[in-house]
C-alpha positions in Angstrom: 0.0 0.0 0.0 1.5 3.4 -1.0 1.1 6.7 0.7 -0.5 9.4 -1.4 1.5 12.6 -1.9 1.0 15.4 0.5 -0.2 18.7 -1.0 -0.2 22.2 0.5 -3.9 21.7 1.0 -3.3 18.5 3.0 -0.9 20.4 5.2 -3.5 23.1 5.7 -6.4 20.8 6.7 -4.0 18.7 8.9 -3.0 21.9 10.7 -6.6 22.5 11.8 -6.5 20.0 14.6 -3.1 21.0 15.9 -3.6 24.7 16.1 -6.5 24.4 18.4 -4.2 23.0 21.1 -1.0 24.9 20.0 -2.0 28.3 18.6 1.7 29.4 18.5 2.3 27.2 15.4 0.0 29.5 13.4 2.8 32.0 13.1 5.2 29.6 11.4 3.0 27.1 9.7 0.7 29.5 7.9 3.6 31.3 6.3 4.5 27.9 4.7 1.0 27.5 3.3 -0.2 30.9 2.1 1.3 33.4 -0.3 1.7 36.9 1.3 -1.2 38.3 -0.7 -3.5 35.3 -0.5 -7.3 35.5 -0.1 -9.1 33.2 2.3 -12.9 32.8 2.4 -14.0 30.3 5.1 -17.2 31.9 6.4 -18.4 34.0 3.4 -16.3 37.0 4.3 -13.0 37.0 2.5 -9.8 38.2 4.1 -6.8 39.2 2.0 -3.1 39.4 2.9 -1.1 37.4 5.4 -1.6 39.7 8.4 -5.4 39.5 7.9 -5.4 35.8 7.4 -3.3 35.2 10.5 -5.7 37.4 12.5 -8.7 35.6 11.1 -7.3 32.2 12.2 -6.3 33.5 15.6 -9.9 34.5 16.2 -11.4 31.4 14.5 -9.6 28.8 16.6 -10.9 30.3 19.8 -14.3 28.7 19.0 -12.8 25.2 19.6 -11.2 23.3 22.4 -10.6 20.2 20.3 -11.2 19.0 16.7 -10.7 16.0 14.5 -10.7 16.3 10.7 -10.9 13.6 8.0 -10.4 14.6 4.4 -9.6 13.6 0.9 -7.7 15.8 -1.5 -7.8 15.7 -5.3 -6.1 17.8 -8.0 -8.4 19.3 -10.6 -7.3 19.3 -14.3 -6.5 23.0 -14.0 -4.1 22.3 -11.1 -6.4 23.6 -8.4 -6.6 21.5 -5.2 -9.9 20.3 -3.8 -10.4 18.8 -0.3 -13.6 17.2 0.8 -13.5 17.2 4.6 -15.6 16.4 7.7 -14.8 17.2 11.3 -16.1 16.7 14.8 -15.3 19.2 17.5 -15.7 20.3 21.2 -16.3 23.9 22.1 -14.6 25.6 25.0 -17.7 25.2 27.1 -17.8 21.4 26.4 -20.5 21.1 23.8 -19.9 18.7 20.8 -20.4 19.6 17.2 -20.0 18.4 13.6 -19.2 20.2 10.3 -18.2 19.2 6.7 -17.3 21.0 3.5 -15.2 21.3 0.4 -12.2 23.6 0.2 -10.7 24.7 -3.1 -7.3 26.1 -3.3 -5.5 27.9 -6.2 -1.7 28.0 -6.0 1.1 30.3 -7.1 4.2 29.2 -9.0 5.9 28.4 -5.7 3.2 26.1 -4.6 1.7 28.4 -1.9 -2.1 29.0 -1.7 -3.2 32.3 -3.3 -6.9 31.6 -3.0 -8.8 29.3 -0.5 -12.5 29.0 -0.6 -14.6 26.9 1.7 -18.2 25.7 1.0 -20.0 24.0 3.8 -21.8 20.8 2.9 -22.9 20.3 6.5 -23.0 23.7 8.3 -21.5 23.8 11.8 -23.9 22.2 14.2 -23.5 22.1 18.0 -25.4 19.9 20.4 -26.9 22.0 23.2 
């Protein structure tokens, strides 16, 4: 059995679970994933530029105490990357939730993400 190649989008999705418990890695890891002028649209409100992206993720991860992602990445004919993903999570107040979606990433010549767009297929849902 062979191991599939790891793409920049695989590194990005894999980072999601780690940054919840170690937010300091955002500083170093995101710089190896996003181009300086990248645009990220996770929630319907795009942010552009590395400082704005870093700020977005610093705020975003505070909604989670723990998360577990599963995903599958494919490469489109035009070179864009597409990851279908699902996750379960625990909020800081102990509630459990689920969410799923598709993330599409366009890359620059150096292999960094210049555009990342998320579309929820299962919107975030938290058990009360």
